[in-house]
ChimeraX commands (.cxc) that place a marker at each C-alpha (Angstrom):
marker #1 position 0.00,0.00,0.00 radius 0.5
marker #1 position 2.95,2.30,0.67 radius 0.5
marker #1 position 3.96,2.12,-2.99 radius 0.5
marker #1 position 0.52,3.34,-4.03 radius 0.5
marker #1 position -0.07,6.06,-1.46 radius 0.5
marker #1 position 2.71,8.46,-0.50 radius 0.5
marker #1 position 3.31,9.61,3.10 radius 0.5
marker #1 position 1.63,12.88,2.11 radius 0.5
marker #1 position -1.44,10.96,0.91 radius 0.5
marker #1 position -1.61,8.94,4.12 radius 0.5
marker #1 position -1.25,12.12,6.16 radius 0.5
marker #1 position -4.14,13.71,4.28 radius 0.5
marker #1 position -6.31,10.63,4.83 radius 0.5
marker #1 position -5.54,10.56,8.55 radius 0.5
marker #1 position -6.22,14.27,8.94 radius 0.5
marker #1 position -9.50,14.00,7.02 radius 0.5
marker #1 position -10.77,11.13,9.18 radius 0.5
marker #1 position -9.79,13.03,12.32 radius 0.5
marker #1 position -11.56,16.17,11.08 radius 0.5
marker #1 position -14.71,14.26,10.15 radius 0.5
marker #1 position -14.82,12.49,13.53 radius 0.5
marker #1 position -14.37,15.66,15.58 radius 0.5
marker #1 position -16.84,17.59,13.42 radius 0.5
marker #1 position -19.52,14.89,13.64 radius 0.5
marker #1 position -19.19,14.65,17.42 radius 0.5
marker #1 position -19.45,18.41,17.84 radius 0.5
marker #1 position -22.42,18.60,15.49 radius 0.5
marker #1 position -24.27,15.96,17.49 radius 0.5
marker #1 position -23.67,17.92,20.70 radius 0.5
marker #1 position -24.62,21.25,19.15 radius 0.5
marker #1 position -27.23,20.08,16.67 radius 0.5
marker #1 position -29.36,17.84,18.91 radius 0.5
marker #1 position -30.82,20.65,21.07 radius 0.5
marker #1 position -31.26,22.86,17.99 radius 0.5
marker #1 position -33.07,20.08,16.12 radius 0.5
marker #1 position -35.25,19.33,19.17 radius 0.5
marker #1 position -36.21,23.01,19.45 radius 0.5
marker #1 position -36.97,23.28,15.73 radius 0.5
marker #1 position -39.12,20.15,15.83 radius 0.5
marker #1 position -41.28,21.39,18.73 radius 0.5
marker #1 position -41.30,25.18,18.75 radius 0.5
marker #1 position -44.04,27.42,17.40 radius 0.5
marker #1 position -41.89,30.53,17.77 radius 0.5
marker #1 position -41.65,33.08,14.97 radius 0.5
marker #1 position -37.89,32.49,15.09 radius 0.5
marker #1 position -38.35,28.96,13.76 radius 0.5
marker #1 position -38.29,30.11,10.12 radius 0.5
marker #1 position -35.16,32.29,10.36 radius 0.5
marker #1 position -33.29,29.64,12.38 radius 0.5
marker #1 position -34.28,26.91,9.91 radius 0.5
marker #1 position -33.10,29.08,7.02 radius 0.5
marker #1 position -29.82,29.80,8.80 radius 0.5
marker #1 position -29.23,26.10,9.44 radius 0.5
marker #1 position -29.98,25.22,5.81 radius 0.5
marker #1 position -27.95,28.09,4.35 radius 0.5
marker #1 position -24.85,25.95,3.59 radius 0.5
marker #1 position -27.00,23.82,1.26 radius 0.5
marker #1 position -27.31,26.70,-1.22 radius 0.5
marker #1 position -24.38,28.95,-0.32 radius 0.5
marker #1 position -21.19,28.47,-2.37 radius 0.5
marker #1 position -18.55,26.94,-0.06 radius 0.5
marker #1 position -16.03,29.61,-1.01 radius 0.5
marker #1 position -18.41,32.34,0.18 radius 0.5
marker #1 position -18.78,30.70,3.58 radius 0.5
marker #1 position -15.03,30.11,3.72 radius 0.5
marker #1 position -14.29,33.72,2.78 radius 0.5
marker #1 position -16.47,35.21,5.49 radius 0.5
marker #1 position -15.08,32.77,8.04 radius 0.5
marker #1 position -11.57,33.79,7.03 radius 0.5
marker #1 position -12.44,37.47,7.46 radius 0.5
marker #1 position -14.32,37.10,10.76 radius 0.5
marker #1 position -11.71,34.78,12.29 radius 0.5
marker #1 position -8.78,36.85,11.01 radius 0.5
marker #1 position -6.76,39.31,13.12 radius 0.5
marker #1 position -9.10,42.21,12.35 radius 0.5
marker #1 position -12.35,40.23,12.51 radius 0.5
marker #1 position -14.62,40.20,15.58 radius 0.5
marker #1 position -14.22,36.48,16.19 radius 0.5
marker #1 position -10.48,36.68,15.59 radius 0.5
marker #1 position -10.14,39.45,18.16 radius 0.5
marker #1 position -12.20,37.38,20.60 radius 0.5
marker #1 position -10.06,34.25,20.18 radius 0.5
marker #1 position -6.91,36.34,20.64 radius 0.5
marker #1 position -8.32,37.96,23.78 radius 0.5
marker #1 position -9.11,34.49,25.14 radius 0.5
marker #1 position -5.55,33.37,24.47 radius 0.5
marker #1 position -6.56,30.97,21.70 radius 0.5
marker #1 position -4.66,32.76,18.97 radius 0.5
marker #1 position -5.93,32.93,15.40 radius 0.5
marker #1 position -7.86,29.98,14.00 radius 0.5
marker #1 position -7.39,30.38,10.22 radius 0.5
marker #1 position -4.86,27.93,8.76 radius 0.5
marker #1 position -5.09,25.66,11.79 radius 0.5
marker #1 position -6.89,22.39,12.47 radius 0.5
marker #1 position -9.21,24.21,14.88 radius 0.5
marker #1 position -10.16,26.57,12.06 radius 0.5
marker #1 position -10.97,23.58,9.86 radius 0.5
marker #1 position -13.24,22.25,12.59 radius 0.5
marker #1 position -15.12,25.56,12.86 radius 0.5
marker #1 position -15.63,25.73,9.10 radius 0.5
marker #1 position -16.64,22.07,8.86 radius 0.5
marker #1 position -19.16,22.36,11.70 radius 0.5
marker #1 position -20.89,25.28,9.99 radius 0.5
marker #1 position -20.78,23.74,6.52 radius 0.5
marker #1 position -22.03,20.28,7.56 radius 0.5
marker #1 position -24.63,21.55,10.03 radius 0.5
marker #1 position -27.75,20.94,7.89 radius 0.5
marker #1 position -26.67,17.35,7.19 radius 0.5
marker #1 position -26.91,16.59,10.90 radius 0.5
marker #1 position -29.65,18.89,12.16 radius 0.5
marker #1 position -32.23,18.20,9.46 radius 0.5
marker #1 position -32.28,14.37,9.88 radius 0.5
marker #1 position -32.52,14.83,13.64 radius 0.5
marker #1 position -35.31,17.38,13.28 radius 0.5
marker #1 position -37.26,15.02,11.00 radius 0.5
marker #1 position -36.78,12.14,13.45 radius 0.5
marker #1 position -37.97,14.24,16.39 radius 0.5
marker #1 position -40.99,15.50,14.44 radius 0.5
marker #1 position -42.16,11.96,13.64 radius 0.5
marker #1 position -42.25,10.96,17.30 radius 0.5
marker #1 position -45.18,13.22,18.13 radius 0.5
marker #1 position -46.61,14.00,21.54 radius 0.5
marker #1 position -48.17,10.61,22.39 radius 0.5
marker #1 position -45.10,8.80,23.75 radius 0.5
marker #1 position -43.99,11.89,25.68 radius 0.5
marker #1 position -47.41,12.35,27.26 radius 0.5
marker #1 position -47.48,8.67,28.23 radius 0.5
marker #1 position -44.07,9.02,29.89 radius 0.5
marker #1 position -45.24,12.19,31.64 radius 0.5
marker #1 position -48.15,10.30,33.21 radius 0.5
marker #1 position -45.53,8.02,34.76 radius 0.5
marker #1 position -43.94,11.11,36.32 radius 0.5
marker #1 position -40.88,11.06,34.09 radius 0.5
marker #1 position -39.07,14.39,34.06 radius 0.5
marker #1 position -38.47,16.19,30.73 radius 0.5
marker #1 position -34.85,15.04,30.79 radius 0.5
marker #1 position -35.88,11.45,31.53 radius 0.5
marker #1 position -38.43,11.56,28.72 radius 0.5
marker #1 position -35.79,12.76,26.28 radius 0.5
marker #1 position -33.23,10.09,27.13 radius 0.5
marker #1 position -35.59,7.14,27.69 radius 0.5
marker #1 position -38.25,7.87,25.05 radius 0.5
marker #1 position -37.00,10.32,22.43 radius 0.5
marker #1 position -33.48,9.01,21.89 radius 0.5
marker #1 position -34.47,5.35,21.34 radius 0.5
marker #1 position -37.29,6.33,18.97 radius 0.5
marker #1 position -35.05,8.75,17.07 radius 0.5
marker #1 position -32.16,6.29,16.68 radius 0.5
marker #1 position -32.59,5.95,12.88 radius 0.5
marker #1 position -32.40,9.74,12.61 radius 0.5
marker #1 position -29.21,9.80,14.66 radius 0.5
marker #1 position -27.63,7.10,12.49 radius 0.5
marker #1 position -28.55,9.05,9.37 radius 0.5
marker #1 position -27.18,12.27,10.85 radius 0.5
marker #1 position -23.89,10.62,11.84 radius 0.5
marker #1 position -23.40,9.04,8.41 radius 0.5
marker #1 position -24.28,12.17,6.45 radius 0.5
marker #1 position -22.33,14.52,8.73 radius 0.5
marker #1 position -19.20,12.37,8.61 radius 0.5
marker #1 position -19.36,11.75,4.86 radius 0.5
marker #1 position -20.06,15.38,4.00 radius 0.5
marker #1 position -17.09,16.53,6.06 radius 0.5
marker #1 position -14.84,14.01,4.31 radius 0.5
marker #1 position -15.84,15.44,0.93 radius 0.5
marker #1 position -15.37,19.14,1.74 radius 0.5
marker #1 position -13.12,21.24,-0.47 radius 0.5
marker #1 position -14.01,24.92,-0.85 radius 0.5
marker #1 position -14.51,25.76,2.81 radius 0.5
marker #1 position -11.45,23.88,4.08 radius 0.5
marker #1 position -9.24,25.36,1.36 radius 0.5
marker #1 position -10.35,28.92,2.17 radius 0.5
marker #1 position -10.12,28.66,5.95 radius 0.5
marker #1 position -7.30,26.14,6.22 radius 0.5
marker #1 position -5.13,26.59,3.18 radius 0.5
marker #1 position -2.84,23.76,2.19 radius 0.5
marker #1 position -0.48,22.95,5.07 radius 0.5
marker #1 position 0.81,19.34,5.14 radius 0.5
marker #1 position -0.30,17.34,8.22 radius 0.5
marker #1 position -2.11,20.43,9.52 radius 0.5
marker #1 position -4.87,21.46,7.10 radius 0.5
marker #1 position -4.29,19.45,3.90 radius 0.5
marker #1 position -7.25,17.08,3.63 radius 0.5
marker #1 position -7.96,14.47,0.96 radius 0.5
marker #1 position -9.84,16.77,-1.40 radius 0.5
marker #1 position -6.99,19.32,-1.33 radius 0.5
marker #1 position -4.44,16.53,-1.81 radius 0.5
marker #1 position -6.27,15.37,-4.94 radius 0.5
marker #1 position -6.28,18.95,-6.22 radius 0.5
marker #1 position -2.53,19.17,-5.63 radius 0.5
marker #1 position -1.92,15.93,-7.56 radius 0.5
marker #1 position -3.97,17.18,-10.51 radius 0.5
marker #1 position -2.16,20.51,-10.55 radius 0.5
marker #1 position 1.17,18.65,-10.59 radius 0.5
marker #1 position -0.13,16.36,-13.38 radius 0.5
marker #1 position 0.25,13.38,-11.03 radius 0.5
marker #1 position -2.82,11.64,-12.37 radius 0.5
marker #1 position -1.96,8.18,-11.05 radius 0.5
marker #1 position -1.91,9.38,-7.45 radius 0.5
marker #1 position -5.04,11.46,-8.09 radius 0.5
marker #1 position -6.76,8.36,-9.49 radius 0.5
marker #1 position -6.00,6.29,-6.39 radius 0.5
marker #1 position -7.32,8.90,-3.98 radius 0.5
marker #1 position -10.32,9.73,-6.16 radius 0.5
marker #1 position -11.21,6.06,-6.55 radius 0.5
marker #1 position -11.03,5.67,-2.79 radius 0.5
marker #1 position -13.36,8.63,-2.34 radius 0.5
marker #1 position -15.74,7.22,-4.94 radius 0.5
marker #1 position -15.85,3.86,-3.17 radius 0.5
marker #1 position -16.29,5.54,0.19 radius 0.5
marker #1 position -19.19,7.64,-1.11 radius 0.5
marker #1 position -20.91,4.58,-2.57 radius 0.5
marker #1 position -20.53,2.63,0.68 radius 0.5
marker #1 position -21.89,5.58,2.66 radius 0.5
marker #1 position -24.99,5.77,0.49 radius 0.5
marker #1 position -25.40,1.99,0.62 radius 0.5
marker #1 position -25.21,2.11,4.42 radius 0.5
marker #1 position -27.63,5.02,4.52 radius 0.5
marker #1 position -30.22,3.28,2.36 radius 0.5
marker #1 position -29.87,0.09,4.40 radius 0.5
marker #1 position -30.95,2.07,7.46 radius 0.5
marker #1 position -33.77,3.75,5.54 radius 0.5
marker #1 position -35.07,1.22,3.00 radius 0.5
marker #1 position -37.54,2.55,0.47 radius 0.5
marker #1 position -41.06,1.19,0.76 radius 0.5
marker #1 position -42.24,-0.67,-2.34 radius 0.5
marker #1 position -45.13,0.97,-4.21 radius 0.5
marker #1 position -48.58,-0.51,-3.67 radius 0.5
marker link #1:1,2 radius 0.2
marker link #1:2,3 radius 0.2
marker link #1:3,4 radius 0.2
marker link #1:4,5 radius 0.2
marker link #1:5,6 radius 0.2
marker link #1:6,7 radius 0.2
marker link #1:7,8 radius 0.2
marker link #1:8,9 radius 0.2
marker link #1:9,10 radius 0.2
marker link #1:10,11 radius 0.2
marker link #1:11,12 radius 0.2
marker link #1:12,13 radius 0.2
marker link #1:13,14 radius 0.2
marker link #1:14,15 radius 0.2
marker link #1:15,16 radius 0.2
marker link #1:16,17 radius 0.2
marker link #1:17,18 radius 0.2
marker link #1:18,19 radius 0.2
marker link #1:19,20 radius 0.2
marker link #1:20,21 radius 0.2
marker link #1:21,22 radius 0.2
marker link #1:22,23 radius 0.2
marker link #1:23,24 radius 0.2
marker link #1:24,25 radius 0.2
marker link #1:25,26 radius 0.2
marker link #1:26,27 radius 0.2
marker link #1:27,28 radius 0.2
marker link #1:28,29 radius 0.2
marker link #1:29,30 radius 0.2
marker link #1:30,31 radius 0.2
marker link #1:31,32 radius 0.2
marker link #1:32,33 radius 0.2
marker link #1:33,34 radius 0.2
marker link #1:34,35 radius 0.2
marker link #1:35,36 radius 0.2
marker link #1:36,37 radius 0.2
marker link #1:37,38 radius 0.2
marker link #1:38,39 radius 0.2
marker link #1:39,40 radius 0.2
marker link #1:40,41 radius 0.2
marker link #1:41,42 radius 0.2
marker link #1:42,43 radius 0.2
marker link #1:43,44 radius 0.2
marker link #1:44,45 radius 0.2
marker link #1:45,46 radius 0.2
marker link #1:46,47 radius 0.2
marker link #1:47,48 radius 0.2
marker link #1:48,49 radius 0.2
marker link #1:49,50 radius 0.2
marker link #1:50,51 radius 0.2
marker link #1:51,52 radius 0.2
marker link #1:52,53 radius 0.2
marker link #1:53,54 radius 0.2
marker link #1:54,55 radius 0.2
marker link #1:55,56 radius 0.2
marker link #1:56,57 radius 0.2
marker link #1:57,58 radius 0.2
marker link #1:58,59 radius 0.2
marker link #1:59,60 radius 0.2
marker link #1:60,61 radius 0.2
marker link #1:61,62 radius 0.2
marker link #1:62,63 radius 0.2
marker link #1:63,64 radius 0.2
marker link #1:64,65 radius 0.2
marker link #1:65,66 radius 0.2
marker link #1:66,67 radius 0.2
marker link #1:67,68 radius 0.2
marker link #1:68,69 radius 0.2
marker link #1:69,70 radius 0.2
marker link #1:70,71 radius 0.2
marker link #1:71,72 radius 0.2
marker link #1:72,73 radius 0.2
marker link #1:73,74 radius 0.2
marker link #1:74,75 radius 0.2
marker link #1:75,76 radius 0.2
marker link #1:76,77 radius 0.2
marker link #1:77,78 radius 0.2
marker link #1:78,79 radius 0.2
marker link #1:79,80 radius 0.2
marker link #1:80,81 radius 0.2
marker link #1:81,82 radius 0.2
marker link #1:82,83 radius 0.2
marker link #1:83,84 radius 0.2
marker link #1:84,85 radius 0.2
marker link #1:85,86 radius 0.2
marker link #1:86,87 radius 0.2
marker link #1:87,88 radius 0.2
marker link #1:88,89 radius 0.2
marker link #1:89,90 radius 0.2
marker link #1:90,91 radius 0.2
marker link #1:91,92 radius 0.2
marker link #1:92,93 radius 0.2
marker link #1:93,94 radius 0.2
marker link #1:94,95 radius 0.2
marker link #1:95,96 radius 0.2
marker link #1:96,97 radius 0.2
marker link #1:97,98 radius 0.2
marker link #1:98,99 radius 0.2
marker link #1:99,100 radius 0.2
marker link #1:100,101 radius 0.2
marker link #1:101,102 radius 0.2
marker link #1:102,103 radius 0.2
marker link #1:103,104 radius 0.2
marker link #1:104,105 radius 0.2
marker link #1:105,106 radius 0.2
marker link #1:106,107 radius 0.2
marker link #1:107,108 radius 0.2
marker link #1:108,109 radius 0.2
marker link #1:109,110 radius 0.2
marker link #1:110,111 radius 0.2
marker link #1:111,112 radius 0.2
marker link #1:112,113 radius 0.2
marker link #1:113,114 radius 0.2
marker link #1:114,115 radius 0.2
marker link #1:115,116 radius 0.2
marker link #1:116,117 radius 0.2
marker link #1:117,118 radius 0.2
marker link #1:118,119 radius 0.2
marker link #1:119,120 radius 0.2
marker link #1:120,121 radius 0.2
marker link #1:121,122 radius 0.2
marker link #1:122,123 radius 0.2
marker link #1:123,124 radius 0.2
marker link #1:124,125 radius 0.2
marker link #1:125,126 radius 0.2
marker link #1:126,127 radius 0.2
marker link #1:127,128 radius 0.2
marker link #1:128,129 radius 0.2
marker link #1:129,130 radius 0.2
marker link #1:130,131 radius 0.2
marker link #1:131,132 radius 0.2
marker link #1:132,133 radius 0.2
marker link #1:133,134 radius 0.2
marker link #1:134,135 radius 0.2
marker link #1:135,136 radius 0.2
marker link #1:136,137 radius 0.2
marker link #1:137,138 radius 0.2
marker link #1:138,139 radius 0.2
marker link #1:139,140 radius 0.2
marker link #1:140,141 radius 0.2
marker link #1:141,142 radius 0.2
marker link #1:142,143 radius 0.2
marker link #1:143,144 radius 0.2
marker link #1:144,145 radius 0.2
marker link #1:145,146 radius 0.2
marker link #1:146,147 radius 0.2
marker link #1:147,148 radius 0.2
marker link #1:148,149 radius 0.2
marker link #1:149,150 radius 0.2
marker link #1:150,151 radius 0.2
marker link #1:151,152 radius 0.2
marker link #1:152,153 radius 0.2
marker link #1:153,154 radius 0.2
marker link #1:154,155 radius 0.2
marker link #1:155,156 radius 0.2
marker link #1:156,157 radius 0.2
marker link #1:157,158 radius 0.2
marker link #1:158,159 radius 0.2
marker link #1:159,160 radius 0.2
marker link #1:160,161 radius 0.2
marker link #1:161,162 radius 0.2
marker link #1:162,163 radius 0.2
marker link #1:163,164 radius 0.2
marker link #1:164,165 radius 0.2
marker link #1:165,166 radius 0.2
marker link #1:166,167 radius 0.2
marker link #1:167,168 radius 0.2
marker link #1:168,169 radius 0.2
marker link #1:169,170 radius 0.2
marker link #1:170,171 radius 0.2
marker link #1:171,172 radius 0.2
marker link #1:172,173 radius 0.2
marker link #1:173,174 radius 0.2
marker link #1:174,175 radius 0.2
marker link #1:175,176 radius 0.2
marker link #1:176,177 radius 0.2
marker link #1:177,178 radius 0.2
marker link #1:178,179 radius 0.2
marker link #1:179,180 radius 0.2
marker link #1:180,181 radius 0.2
marker link #1:181,182 radius 0.2
marker link #1:182,183 radius 0.2
marker link #1:183,184 radius 0.2
marker link #1:184,185 radius 0.2
marker link #1:185,186 radius 0.2
marker link #1:186,187 radius 0.2
marker link #1:187,188 radius 0.2
marker link #1:188,189 radius 0.2
marker link #1:189,190 radius 0.2
marker link #1:190,191 radius 0.2
marker link #1:191,192 radius 0.2
marker link #1:192,193 radius 0.2
marker link #1:193,194 radius 0.2
marker link #1:194,195 radius 0.2
marker link #1:195,196 radius 0.2
marker link #1:196,197 radius 0.2
marker link #1:197,198 radius 0.2
marker link #1:198,199 radius 0.2
marker link #1:199,200 radius 0.2
marker link #1:200,201 radius 0.2
marker link #1:201,202 radius 0.2
marker link #1:202,203 radius 0.2
marker link #1:203,204 radius 0.2
marker link #1:204,205 radius 0.2
marker link #1:205,206 radius 0.2
marker link #1:206,207 radius 0.2
marker link #1:207,208 radius 0.2
marker link #1:208,209 radius 0.2
marker link #1:209,210 radius 0.2
marker link #1:210,211 radius 0.2
marker link #1:211,212 radius 0.2
marker link #1:212,213 radius 0.2
marker link #1:213,214 radius 0.2
marker link #1:214,215 radius 0.2
marker link #1:215,216 radius 0.2
marker link #1:216,217 radius 0.2
marker link #1:217,218 radius 0.2
marker link #1:218,219 radius 0.2
marker link #1:219,220 radius 0.2
marker link #1:220,221 radius 0.2
marker link #1:221,222 radius 0.2
marker link #1:222,223 radius 0.2
marker link #1:223,224 radius 0.2
marker link #1:224,225 radius 0.2
marker link #1:225,226 radius 0.2
marker link #1:226,227 radius 0.2
view
């Protein structure tokens, strides 16, 4: 395998898997309460929040990456905040990649969770309430088990989407070996250097990975045959 993939390729693969794992975990922690609120609220803020969550679906990745780069830069409000907190500047670091990936992959985690929470309805929660279960107990003992398919879908989509990122990670992270150079950027580098054999190996691996992800996703959510 070492003759096929260079140390730089292996480093990009390792970094990409690390980025996707961290991003997916953070999105589950951040996205679950947001999805729960969106599934149950009747607030007027539901529309704007839903639109904000879904914005990465239609926004060019380079636009999101550009504004992240500006806001997290030395003169940006978030950049000044991270410097004041002693965190330094996030652009062109792994932490910056995580921030960009969390924002860009957010709808791929929140929307499946929101759909799963919406399907549950009020019946099971009301039944648990009659047994004097607290709201927290109801969420962990009733909601989470019933929403498990939604969580599996969210994990698969969030992880896979992060693996396939290009525009956002290139804008916010650049192309630093073993620091911000992910698989998609490594493929781009190979193509620019006319190293098509190496690009083929990485691209074929991404193609196989994408197919397996979709196969796994559809196995969790099989289509119902028409009647």
